[in-house]
N, C-alpha and C positions, 0 to 999 in steps of 0.2 A: 541695407539688405539684412534680412534676418536669415542667418545660416545655421541657427541652432539645431534644426533637424536635418538640414541638407548638407552641411559642411563635412568634410572628412573623406570624400571620395565615393559616397554611396550612389551618386548620380553618374559616376564614371569620370568625373572631374573633381578636383579638391573642393571647389566652390561651385554650387549650382548656378550662380549668376554668371559664370564663365560662358554658359550657353546663350546668354542674352546679347552677346556681341555689343556691349555698351560702347559708346564713343568716348566716354570718360569713366574712370573708376568710380565705384560708389563712394558717397561721402563718408559712410560709416558701415561697417560690417560687424555683426555680432555672431558669436559661435559658442558652442558648448557640446554636450552629449558625446558624439563619436570623436570629437577632437580632444577628449580626455581632460580638457581644461576649459573653463568658461572665460571668455574675454571678448574684446572688440578691438578693431583698429579703425582709424579714421584719417581723413585728410587734415593737413595742418590747421586749417581755419577752425576746426572743432576742438582743438586742444584746450582743456580747461585752464582757466586763469591760475588756479591753484591746484595743480595735479597732485594726486596721492593724498589728498586731504582726508578722504574717507576710504578706508581699505575694505573692500567687499568682494562678493563672489566674482564680479567681473574683472577683478584685478589680477587673477591668476595665482597659482601656487607654484613656486619654483620646482618642486619635485615632479609635479604633473607636466610641466614644460619639458623637463628632461625625458620623461616617458613619451610625450608627444613627439619629440625629436626622433626617438627610436622608431616610433610608429611610422612617421613620414619617410624615414630612411627605408623601412621595410616596404612600404607602398611603392616607392621608387625602384628599389632593388628587385622586387618580385613582379614588377609591372602590373600591379593590381588594378590600376585604373583601366587598362586595356582588358584585363580579365573580367572586370565588372561589366564593361560594355558588351563583350562577347557573350557571357553567360546570361546577361539580362535580355539580350536579343533572343537567345534560345528560349528562355523562360516565357517571355512575352508571346512569342510565336506559338508555343505549346498552350499557353493560357487562352489565346485566341482560338485555337483548335477546340479546346474544351468548351469555350463560349458558343461555338457553332454546333457542337455535339449536344449541348444542354441549353439551348436558347431560352427555354421557358424558366430556367433557374438562375442563369448567370449571364451578365452582360457588362458592358462598359469597361473592358480590360484597358488599363492605362498604366503608364509609368515612364520613368526616366532612370536608367541604371537600375539599382536595387531598391528604389522607392517605387513600389508597385501596389496597385489596388485594382479591385474589381467589385462590381455590385452584384448583389443577389436580388431576386425579383421583389422581395419584401423583407421587412425587419425580422419577421418570424423565421424565414428561411436563413437569413444571415445568422441569427442566434443559433439555430439548429446546426448548421454546418460548422460554425466556429466551435461549438461544443464537441461535435463529432471529431473534428480534426485534433483538438486538444486532447481528447481521450485517446487518440491514436499516436500521441507524442509529437504533434506538429504545433509549433508556436505561430499563431497568427493573431493579428490585432483587429479589432473592429473600429470603425470610424463612421461617424454619422449614423443615419438610419439604416442604410443598406450596404455599406461598403466593408469589405474585408481588405486589410492591408498587410503587406509583407515588407520587411526591412532586414534582409539577411546580412550577415557579416561579409566583408570584402573577399574572403577566401571561399565563399559558397560557390560550388562548382556545378557542372552539368549533372554529375552523379547525385548531388544533393537535390538538385532541381527535379530529377527523375523520381526520387523518393517522394518529394512533396507532391508532384503531379499525380503519381500513382494513388496516393492516399486521397488527394482531392477528388480524383475521378471516382474512386470507390465510394466516397461520401456522397457525391452527387448521384451516383447510381443507386445508393441506398435510399436517398430522398425520392427518387423516381419510383422505387418499388414500394414505398410506404404510402 
């Protein structure tokens, strides 16, 4: 399983593959980005014959592992996985409402936890709205030809979602008026 983008709780679970309800654990899982350290874990049969022969990015850095431990403790102590699930449900419902309000501009709202995306009607509209939002202080990413994606931090709350949604609505309205 590749959990480089999805590991660390952004989906509402530490590992996105936890949603798959697998009968057996994955043979190997890679992680990075939100986990503060790059690494992998695997089942015993995949143990290299001569481990640690090459030290590289995937071997981890001890100081990063200490920071990751503190992050994981915070995620648990502050119940951030439950928070992600709650706020992402709110955000997805509100994005779906915007999709119904502006069906000629926006469609295909989707996501799991805070890994969220929606499509614009065409690449030109995606580019315009992405630029408008960035000019108004909102960080969004673009993906593919028509998609805009979000990946907020785990402490992103409904208050932050409301700010995002208000600016997105304003940008969509501006597109309608132009």
